[in-house]
N, CA and C atoms as a LAMMPS dump frame, in Angstrom:
ITEM: TIMESTEP
0
ITEM: NUMBER OF ATOMS
270
ITEM: BOX BOUNDS ff ff ff
-5.0000000000000000e+02 5.0000000000000000e+02
-5.0000000000000000e+02 5.0000000000000000e+02
-5.0000000000000000e+02 5.0000000000000000e+02
ITEM: ATOMS id mol type element x y z
1 1 1 N -12.807 9.02 9.121
2 1 2 C -12.663 7.898 8.757
3 1 3 C -11.442 6.841 9.16
4 2 1 N -11.129 7.286 10.342
5 2 2 C -10.8 6.357 11.264
6 2 3 C -8.827 6.752 11.224
7 3 1 N -8.898 8.249 11.124
8 3 2 C -7.221 8.421 11.269
9 3 3 C -6.546 9.065 9.344
10 4 1 N -5.679 9.238 9.322
11 4 2 C -4.986 9.454 8.227
12 4 3 C -4.994 8.397 7.198
13 5 1 N -4.716 8.203 6.086
14 5 2 C -4.133 7.316 5.618
15 5 3 C -2.721 6.824 5.522
16 6 1 N -2.178 7.547 5.914
17 6 2 C -0.745 7.062 6.019
18 6 3 C -0.982 6.268 7.571
19 7 1 N -1.402 6.87 8.506
20 7 2 C -1.435 5.963 10.363
21 7 3 C -2.414 4.712 9.954
22 8 1 N -3.286 5.042 9.095
23 8 2 C -4.138 3.751 9.105
24 8 3 C -3.455 2.448 8.291
25 9 1 N -2.545 2.916 7.141
26 9 2 C -1.772 2.041 6.157
27 9 3 C -0.48 1.425 7.233
28 10 1 N -0.314 1.842 8.071
29 10 2 C 1.073 2.009 9.141
30 10 3 C 0.137 0.879 10.22
31 11 1 N -0.727 1.396 11.197
32 11 2 C -1.305 0.179 11.89
33 11 3 C -1.084 -1.196 11.096
34 12 1 N -2.009 -1.21 9.811
35 12 2 C -2.664 -2.144 9.301
36 12 3 C -1.062 -3.289 9.358
37 13 1 N -0.356 -2.706 7.806
38 13 2 C 0.639 -3.511 7.26
39 13 3 C 1.902 -3.807 8.319
40 14 1 N 2.187 -2.711 9.204
41 14 2 C 3.318 -2.575 9.926
42 14 3 C 2.916 -3.167 11.573
43 15 1 N 2.358 -2.537 11.85
44 15 2 C 1.371 -3.506 13.695
45 15 3 C 1.077 -4.53 13.384
46 16 1 N 0.239 -4.455 13.06
47 16 2 C -0.729 -6.052 12.904
48 16 3 C -0.195 -6.819 12.182
49 17 1 N 0.066 -7.089 11.274
50 17 2 C 0.003 -7.905 10.057
51 17 3 C 1.903 -8.035 10.107
52 18 1 N 2.691 -7.145 10.725
53 18 2 C 3.453 -7.105 10.841
54 18 3 C 4.25 -7.455 9.53
55 19 1 N 4.08 -7.29 8.218
56 19 2 C 4.436 -7.465 7.039
57 19 3 C 5.792 -6.574 6.258
58 20 1 N 6.083 -5.502 6.768
59 20 2 C 6.855 -4.551 6.825
60 20 3 C 7.556 -3.639 8.081
61 21 1 N 8.152 -2.927 7.566
62 21 2 C 8.838 -2.226 8.642
63 21 3 C 8.5 -1.042 9.167
64 22 1 N 7.737 -0.354 7.454
65 22 2 C 7.6 1.07 7.173
66 22 3 C 6.758 1.445 6.291
67 23 1 N 6.149 2.196 5.902
68 23 2 C 5.597 2.812 5.238
69 23 3 C 4.938 4.645 4.779
70 24 1 N 5.448 4.83 3.713
71 24 2 C 5.204 5.992 3.619
72 24 3 C 4.177 6.255 2.248
73 25 1 N 3.325 7.317 2.536
74 25 2 C 2.139 7.878 1.563
75 25 3 C 2.398 8.996 1.523
76 26 1 N 2.613 9.481 0.23
77 26 2 C 2.411 10.722 -0.706
78 26 3 C 1.261 11.24 -1.452
79 27 1 N 0.662 11.925 -1.449
80 27 2 C -0.808 12.535 -2.359
81 27 3 C -0.088 13.488 -3.608
82 28 1 N -0.62 14.086 -4.732
83 28 2 C 0.106 14.696 -5.459
84 28 3 C -0.887 14.591 -7.07
85 29 1 N -1.683 15.549 -6.863
86 29 2 C -3.067 15.541 -8.365
87 29 3 C -3.489 14.464 -8.695
88 30 1 N -4.314 13.846 -7.238
89 30 2 C -5.529 13.138 -7.458
90 30 3 C -4.523 11.491 -7.876
91 31 1 N -3.038 11.178 -7.564
92 31 2 C -2.702 9.96 -7.432
93 31 3 C -1.631 10.058 -5.906
94 32 1 N -2.077 8.503 -5.501
95 32 2 C -1.709 8.421 -4.292
96 32 3 C -0.664 6.74 -4.588
97 33 1 N 0.659 7.537 -3.908
98 33 2 C 1.664 6.71 -4.033
99 33 3 C 1.986 5.943 -2.686
100 34 1 N 2.15 5.019 -2.012
101 34 2 C 2.574 3.855 -0.868
102 34 3 C 3.758 3.221 -1.093
103 35 1 N 5.047 3.691 -0.229
104 35 2 C 6.413 2.959 -0.405
105 35 3 C 6.049 2.308 0.949
106 36 1 N 6.414 0.728 0.788
107 36 2 C 6.388 -0.05 1.814
108 36 3 C 7.518 -1.05 1.925
109 37 1 N 7.937 -0.195 2.932
110 37 2 C 10.075 -0.767 2.775
111 37 3 C 9.974 -1.936 4.18
112 38 1 N 11.475 -2.471 3.608
113 38 2 C 11.397 -3.781 4.665
114 38 3 C 10.499 -4.796 4.593
115 39 1 N 10.134 -5.086 3.861
116 39 2 C 9.154 -6.302 3.78
117 39 3 C 9.045 -7.512 4.293
118 40 1 N 9.014 -8.007 4.894
119 40 2 C 9.238 -9.473 5.97
120 40 3 C 9.645 -10.396 4.757
121 41 1 N 10.55 -10.528 4.816
122 41 2 C 11.259 -11.828 4.232
123 41 3 C 10.294 -12.954 3.707
124 42 1 N 9.216 -13.484 4.379
125 42 2 C 8.415 -14.304 4.389
126 42 3 C 7.803 -13.972 2.996
127 43 1 N 7.706 -12.986 2.692
128 43 2 C 6.569 -12.002 1.912
129 43 3 C 7.357 -11.951 1.223
130 44 1 N 8.46 -11.492 0.271
131 44 2 C 8.931 -11.217 -0.846
132 44 3 C 8.826 -11.949 -1.998
133 45 1 N 8.798 -13.409 -1.704
134 45 2 C 8.319 -13.747 -3.347
135 45 3 C 6.855 -14.038 -3.57
136 46 1 N 6.535 -13.077 -3.061
137 46 2 C 4.766 -13.009 -2.917
138 46 3 C 4.443 -11.433 -4.106
139 47 1 N 5.211 -10.855 -3.68
140 47 2 C 5.338 -9.499 -4.078
141 47 3 C 5.598 -9.513 -5.754
142 48 1 N 6.603 -11.004 -6.279
143 48 2 C 7.116 -10.803 -7.491
144 48 3 C 5.706 -11.392 -8.218
145 49 1 N 4.861 -11.652 -7.783
146 49 2 C 3.85 -11.792 -8.53
147 49 3 C 2.368 -10.644 -8.906
148 50 1 N 2.177 -10.101 -9.884
149 50 2 C 1.285 -9.281 -9.715
150 50 3 C -0.189 -9.054 -9.206
151 51 1 N -0.494 -7.89 -8.472
152 51 2 C -1.688 -7.747 -7.575
153 51 3 C -0.984 -8.413 -6.573
154 52 1 N 0.213 -8.587 -5.852
155 52 2 C 0.138 -9.089 -4.821
156 52 3 C -0.295 -8.777 -3.417
157 53 1 N -0.475 -9.705 -2.367
158 53 2 C -1.415 -9.294 -1.044
159 53 3 C -1.072 -8.089 -0.56
160 54 1 N -0.196 -7.747 -0.251
161 54 2 C -0.212 -5.885 0.174
162 54 3 C -0.486 -5.501 -0.835
163 55 1 N -0.73 -5.121 -2.053
164 55 2 C -0.586 -4.427 -2.805
165 55 3 C -2.492 -4.24 -2.878
166 56 1 N -3.106 -5.591 -2.805
167 56 2 C -4.526 -5.811 -2.652
168 56 3 C -4.873 -5.34 -1.032
169 57 1 N -4.01 -4.953 -0.006
170 57 2 C -4.401 -4.987 1.098
171 57 3 C -4.325 -3.263 1.381
172 58 1 N -3.267 -2.683 0.821
173 58 2 C -3.003 -1.081 0.245
174 58 3 C -4.407 -0.393 -0.296
175 59 1 N -4.495 -1.347 -1.767
176 59 2 C -5.828 -0.759 -2.396
177 59 3 C -6.993 -0.274 -1.532
178 60 1 N -7.156 -1.549 -0.953
179 60 2 C -8.65 -1.406 -0.411
180 60 3 C -8.895 -1.19 0.939
181 61 1 N -7.573 -0.545 1.918
182 61 2 C -7.698 -0.097 2.942
183 61 3 C -7.499 1.5 2.771
184 62 1 N -6.662 1.946 1.743
185 62 2 C -6.637 2.957 1.232
186 62 3 C -8.318 3.725 0.58
187 63 1 N -9.096 2.315 -0.058
188 63 2 C -10.669 2.871 -1
189 63 3 C -11.166 3.307 0.533
190 64 1 N -11.115 2.234 1.547
191 64 2 C -12.347 2.821 2.565
192 64 3 C -11.487 4.107 3.534
193 65 1 N -10.506 3.99 3.549
194 65 2 C -9.945 5.413 4.209
195 65 3 C -10.584 6.772 3.118
196 66 1 N -10.056 7.317 2.419
197 66 2 C -10.602 7.676 1.653
198 66 3 C -11.957 8.178 1.061
199 67 1 N -12.665 7.133 0.998
200 67 2 C -14.473 6.874 0.575
201 67 3 C -14.537 7.25 -0.516
202 68 1 N -13.376 6.462 -1.49
203 68 2 C -13.284 6.849 -3.18
204 68 3 C -12.761 5.403 -3.855
205 69 1 N -13.246 5.343 -4.72
206 69 2 C -12.647 3.921 -5.47
207 69 3 C -11.457 4.32 -6.467
208 70 1 N -10.599 3.085 -6.355
209 70 2 C -9.171 3.752 -6.208
210 70 3 C -9.09 2.561 -7.53
211 71 1 N -8.029 2.684 -8.399
212 71 2 C -7.57 1.656 -9.55
213 71 3 C -6.166 1.254 -9.097
214 72 1 N -5.457 0.623 -9.259
215 72 2 C -3.893 0.502 -9.466
216 72 3 C -3.575 1.177 -10.753
217 73 1 N -2.253 1.774 -10.726
218 73 2 C -1.782 2.691 -11.188
219 73 3 C -0.481 1.783 -11.766
220 74 1 N 0.342 1.749 -10.728
221 74 2 C 1.658 1.017 -10.924
222 74 3 C 2.092 0.451 -9.775
223 75 1 N 2.671 -0.993 -9.643
224 75 2 C 2.429 -1.744 -8.574
225 75 3 C 4.524 -2.132 -9.084
226 76 1 N 5.097 -1.739 -8.198
227 76 2 C 6.814 -1.684 -8.593
228 76 3 C 7.23 -2.964 -7.434
229 77 1 N 8.498 -3.536 -7.564
230 77 2 C 9.044 -4.393 -6.584
231 77 3 C 10.857 -3.757 -6.514
232 78 1 N 11.038 -3.231 -5.678
233 78 2 C 12.766 -3.434 -5.339
234 78 3 C 13.096 -3.788 -4.504
235 79 1 N 13.976 -4.994 -4.546
236 79 2 C 14.024 -5.808 -3.331
237 79 3 C 13.212 -5.951 -2.158
238 80 1 N 13.605 -5.454 -1.066
239 80 2 C 12.317 -5.794 0.012
240 80 3 C 11.85 -4.704 -0.026
241 81 1 N 11.172 -3.326 -1.212
242 81 2 C 10.383 -2.507 -1.042
243 81 3 C 9.263 -2.459 -2.738
244 82 1 N 7.95 -2.412 -1.958
245 82 2 C 7.094 -2.244 -2.515
246 82 3 C 6.576 -0.569 -3.181
247 83 1 N 6.459 -0.221 -4.063
248 83 2 C 6.061 1.022 -4.229
249 83 3 C 4.326 0.354 -5.151
250 84 1 N 3.161 0.936 -4.534
251 84 2 C 2.089 1.127 -5.033
252 84 3 C 1.845 2.375 -5.448
253 85 1 N 1.044 2.643 -6.53
254 85 2 C 0.534 3.696 -7.32
255 85 3 C -1.19 3.753 -7.408
256 86 1 N -1.807 4.759 -6.782
257 86 2 C -3.303 4.431 -6.908
258 86 3 C -3.864 5.702 -7.644
259 87 1 N -4.915 5.643 -8.445
260 87 2 C -5.523 6.95 -8.616
261 87 3 C -6.865 6.55 -8.734
262 88 1 N -7.629 7.358 -8.305
263 88 2 C -9.438 7.862 -8.192
264 88 3 C -9.925 6.778 -9.622
265 89 1 N -10.698 6.18 -9.249
266 89 2 C -11.474 5.515 -10.104
267 89 3 C -12.506 6.485 -11.008
268 90 1 N -12.508 5.753 -12.031
269 90 2 C -13.973 6.738 -12.761
270 90 3 C -13.718 8.129 -13.242
């Protein structure tokens, strides 16, 4: 489905949208955690609201790549770093 989750998210968020400087994706036990680091300073304020645009993009792109419906488990913001945890819905 067009590459690994990590590479697809990197292409979208880092290369195409220039929204952050790096992406790290970890999966364990049916949960996927995506750490978006070096978020563009112009977007940091948007991360302070629940379900930020970057989180929405991560969820949508991840569901497409994995071919599974996903639900948001956790969204944490620390400075210019966003951590999104997702689980398979259903």
